[in-house]
C-alpha positions, -999 to +999 in steps of 0.1 A: +542-450+844+527-431+815+494-442+800+500-456+765+463-456+754+428-453+766+402-476+750+365-469+754+335-488+742+300-473+741+271-496+744+236-485+734+205-507+729+211-512+692+246-500+686+281-504+700+310-482+691+345-489+702+382-485+691+380-509+662+349-494+646+362-459+651+395-468+635+376-484+606+357-451+601+390-432+601+406-455+576+375-453+553+377-415+555+414-417+546+413-443+519+378-438+504+373-476+504+361-503+527+385-528+513+415-504+515+404-496+551+403-533+560+437-539+544+452-510+564+438-527+596+449-562+584+412-571+584+394-591+558+371-573+534+342-594+547+348-584+583+352-547+574+320-548+554+302-566+582+313-539+607+301-511+583+267-529+580+265-532+617+272-494+622+249-484+594+220-505+609+227-494+645+224-457+640+194-436+628+213-426+597+241-445+580+276-436+590+292-448+558+280-442+522+290-470+499+292-470+461+293-503+443+323-512+421+322-516+384+335-497+354+336-464+373+350-481+405+334-482+439+343-465+470+331-454+504+330-422+524+317-411+558+283-395+558+279-362+577+265-384+605+296-406+603+319-376+606+299-363+635+300-397+654+337-400+648+345-365+660+323-369+691+339-402+700+374-387+697+363-356+718+348-379+744+381-399+746+400-367+752+376-356+779+378-389+796+416-388+795+417-353+809+390-359+836+407-391+847+443-378+849+447-383+886+431-418+886+451-428+856+484-417+873+474-435+905+467-468+886+498-463+864+520-459+895+509-494+906+517-511+873+547-534+875+579-522+856 
């Protein structure tokens, strides 16, 4: 049986990073907006905003830069630190997938059809 996805959560003393937050970072990078990122994930704006606040508070430097709305409109983008965290997480996922190929195949072979 083929692995359909690998989900990984990283827990640090003051921060947690997992698939949901990483996808939110990707959606913010793509849409340039916390609200649009939340909509793309079928998540409320309040929840998306809360997760961004959590990430920004949990890292030494904010991962998301936010601009308030108004006449010129708002928006959001990843900071250089946010881009680095996102890229490192995705590289780590790939390394885990590659390093665990045998174990993943063994477990997959035991999964019911």
